[in-house]
C-alpha positions as CSV (number, residue, x, y, z in Angstrom):
1,M,49.0,-59.7,34.5
2,S,52.4,-59.3,36.1
3,D,54.0,-56.0,37.0
4,Y,57.1,-57.2,35.1
5,L,55.1,-57.5,31.9
6,A,53.6,-54.0,32.4
7,S,57.0,-52.5,33.1
8,S,58.5,-54.2,30.0
9,L,55.7,-53.0,27.7
10,K,55.9,-49.5,29.2
11,R,59.7,-49.3,28.7
12,L,59.3,-50.5,25.1
13,Y,56.5,-48.0,24.4
14,D,58.5,-45.1,25.9
15,E,61.6,-46.1,24.0
16,C,59.6,-46.2,20.7
17,N,58.3,-42.7,21.5
18,R,61.8,-41.4,22.2
19,I,63.1,-42.7,18.9
20,I,60.2,-41.4,17.0
21,E,60.5,-38.0,18.6
22,D,64.3,-37.9,17.9
23,G,63.7,-39.1,14.3
24,N,66.7,-41.5,14.6
25,P,65.8,-45.2,14.5
26,R,69.5,-46.0,14.6
27,S,69.7,-44.7,18.1
28,G,68.7,-47.8,20.1
29,G,66.4,-49.2,17.4
30,G,68.2,-52.5,17.2
31,T,67.8,-53.0,20.9
32,V,64.2,-52.1,20.8
33,L,63.5,-54.7,18.1
34,D,65.4,-57.4,20.0
35,R,63.6,-56.7,23.2
36,H,60.2,-56.7,21.4
37,N,60.8,-60.0,19.8
38,E,61.9,-61.6,23.1
39,L,59.0,-60.2,24.9
40,L,56.5,-61.2,22.1
41,E,57.8,-64.8,22.4
42,K,57.1,-64.9,26.1
43,V,53.7,-63.3,25.8
44,K,52.6,-65.7,23.1
45,G,53.7,-68.6,25.4
46,E,51.7,-67.1,28.3
47,H,48.6,-66.5,26.2
48,P,48.3,-69.4,23.7
49,G,44.6,-68.8,23.3
50,N,44.7,-65.1,22.6
51,E,44.2,-64.7,18.8
52,I,45.3,-61.1,18.7
53,I,48.6,-61.8,20.4
54,Q,49.2,-65.0,18.4
55,Q,48.7,-63.1,15.1
56,L,51.5,-60.6,15.9
57,D,54.8,-61.1,14.2
58,E,58.4,-60.4,15.2
59,V,59.9,-57.2,13.7
60,S,63.1,-57.4,11.7
61,M,65.3,-54.6,10.5
62,S,64.2,-53.5,7.1
63,G,66.7,-50.8,6.3
64,A,68.5,-50.7,3.0
65,V,71.5,-53.1,2.8
66,V,74.8,-51.3,2.4
67,P,77.9,-53.3,1.5
68,G,80.1,-53.8,4.5
69,K,77.5,-52.6,6.9
70,A,74.8,-54.3,9.0
71,T,71.1,-53.8,8.1
72,R,69.7,-50.8,10.0
73,P,66.3,-50.4,11.7
74,T,63.9,-48.0,10.1
75,M,61.2,-45.7,11.5
76,D,58.6,-48.1,10.1
77,D,60.1,-50.9,12.2
78,I,59.8,-48.7,15.3
79,Q,56.2,-47.8,14.5
80,E,55.4,-51.5,14.1
81,V,56.9,-52.3,17.5
82,K,54.9,-49.5,19.0
83,F,51.7,-50.9,17.3
84,N,52.4,-54.4,18.6
85,V,53.0,-53.1,22.2
86,T,49.7,-51.3,22.2
87,S,48.0,-54.4,20.7
88,I,49.4,-56.6,23.4
89,A,48.3,-54.1,26.1
90,D,44.8,-54.0,24.7
91,A,44.7,-57.8,24.4
92,I,45.6,-58.4,28.0
93,E,43.4,-55.5,29.2
94,L,46.3,-53.4,30.4
95,D,44.9,-49.9,31.2
96,E,46.4,-46.5,31.7
97,D,46.8,-47.0,35.4
98,D,49.0,-50.0,34.8
99,F,51.2,-48.0,32.5
100,R,51.5,-45.2,35.0
101,R,52.4,-47.6,37.8
102,A,54.9,-49.2,35.5
103,S,56.5,-45.8,34.8
104,D,56.7,-44.9,38.5
105,P,60.2,-43.5,39.5
106,D,60.6,-46.4,41.9
107,T,60.5,-49.1,39.3
108,F,63.6,-51.3,39.0
109,S,64.7,-49.7,35.7
110,L,65.5,-46.4,37.4
111,I,66.9,-48.1,40.5
112,E,69.2,-50.1,38.2
113,I,70.4,-46.9,36.5
114,N,71.0,-45.3,39.9
115,Q,73.0,-48.3,41.0
116,V,75.2,-48.1,37.9
117,Q,75.7,-44.4,38.5
118,S,76.8,-45.0,42.1
119,Q,79.2,-47.7,41.0
120,S,80.7,-45.5,38.3
121,Q,81.0,-42.6,40.7
122,Q,83.0,-44.8,43.1
123,Q,85.2,-46.0,40.2
124,S,85.9,-42.4,39.2
125,A,87.5,-41.7,42.5
126,T,90.3,-44.2,41.8
127,Q,90.7,-44.3,38.0
128,T,90.5,-42.2,34.9
129,V,88.3,-43.2,32.1
130,T,90.0,-43.6,28.7
131,I,88.6,-44.0,25.1
132,E,90.2,-47.4,25.0
133,Q,88.1,-48.5,28.0
134,L,85.0,-47.3,26.2
135,Y,85.8,-49.4,23.1
136,E,86.6,-52.4,25.3
137,Q,83.4,-52.2,27.2
138,A,81.4,-51.9,23.9
139,D,83.2,-55.1,22.6
140,E,82.6,-57.0,25.9
141,M,78.8,-56.4,25.9
142,M,76.5,-59.3,25.3
143,A,74.8,-57.8,22.3
144,P,74.4,-58.5,18.5
145,Q,77.3,-57.5,16.3
146,D,75.3,-54.8,14.6
147,E,74.6,-53.1,18.0
148,K,78.3,-53.3,18.9
149,A,79.1,-51.6,15.6
150,E,76.6,-48.9,16.5
151,L,78.3,-48.5,19.9
152,H,81.7,-48.2,18.2
153,E,80.3,-45.4,16.0
154,L,78.9,-43.6,19.1
155,V,82.2,-43.9,20.9
156,E,84.1,-42.6,17.9
157,K,81.6,-39.7,17.5
158,F,82.0,-39.0,21.2
159,E,85.8,-39.0,21.0
160,Q,85.8,-36.7,17.9
161,E,83.5,-34.2,19.6
162,L,85.3,-34.3,22.9
163,E,88.7,-33.8,21.3
164,S,87.5,-30.9,19.1
165,E,88.6,-27.4,19.7
166,N,85.2,-26.3,21.1
167,P,83.3,-29.4,22.2
168,D,79.5,-29.1,21.7
169,T,77.8,-30.0,25.0
170,V,74.5,-30.6,23.3
171,E,76.1,-33.0,20.8
172,L,77.9,-34.8,23.5
173,R,74.7,-35.2,25.5
174,D,72.9,-36.6,22.5
175,V,75.7,-39.2,21.9
176,I,75.6,-40.2,25.6
177,D,71.8,-40.5,25.6
178,S,72.1,-42.7,22.5
179,A,74.7,-44.9,24.3
180,K,72.5,-45.1,27.4
181,S,69.9,-47.0,25.3
182,F,72.4,-49.8,24.9
183,S,74.3,-49.5,28.3
184,S,73.8,-47.2,31.2
185,Q,77.2,-48.0,32.5
186,L,78.9,-47.1,29.2
187,A,77.0,-43.8,29.2
188,M,78.1,-43.1,32.7
189,K,81.7,-43.6,31.8
190,M,81.3,-41.2,28.8
191,A,79.8,-38.6,31.2
192,M,82.7,-39.2,33.6
193,M,85.3,-38.7,30.8
194,A,83.5,-35.5,29.7
195,F,83.5,-34.3,33.4
196,E,87.3,-34.9,33.6
197,R,87.6,-32.5,30.6
198,G,85.6,-29.9,32.4
199,I,82.2,-30.7,30.7
200,D,79.5,-31.5,33.2
201,I,76.7,-33.6,31.6
202,L,73.9,-34.8,33.8
203,I,72.4,-38.2,32.8
204,E,68.8,-38.5,33.7
C-alpha cells in the first residue's frame, strides 16, 4: 500500500470531517466528490479482485436542482464519501498508524501549501492584490464550472465583507478557509489583500 494512497485517503477523510463539522457541504464539497471519484477509479484498477472495493460507487451531487444554478453537494453526499474512504481503508488493511503517518506535518500537502505561501509573500512585495485578480484566478483554474461558480461566490462574499464599514475578521477567515479547499494560492491572495487593508488573517 503506497504512502500516496494513504495520504490521499487521509486528506479526503479529514476534509469530510471538516465539512461535516462546519455543516456546509457547499464549502469544498464538489472538490471532495471529484477527488473521491478519481481516487476510487484508481483504487479499483489496482485491486480488481477486492469485492468490497469493486462494489463501491462514485458519489454524485444530489442537491435540489435550482433553475440557473448548478446542482449542489449535500451532507449525505459527504457522508457517503467518508463511508467509502473508511471502506477502502479497511479493505486494503490500512491501520491507524498509516493514517497518522499520512497526516504528519512533513507530508507533501503541507509542504505544497508552504511553497504557495512563500511564492505569494514574494509577490506581495512587488504588487498589490486586486479583486479583479481574484476573479481572474478563479476563472483560470482547471476545475468544473460549478466549482468556479462557488469560487466566484466566495470572492464576491469576500469583497462585500472587506469593503463593509466594519469588516468581520471571523467571517473573512471563514471565506478564506473555504477558498483554500479549492486553491491555496487564491486563499493566500485573499489573505494578502486583507492584510493590505490592515486585517491580519493567518492561514494554517
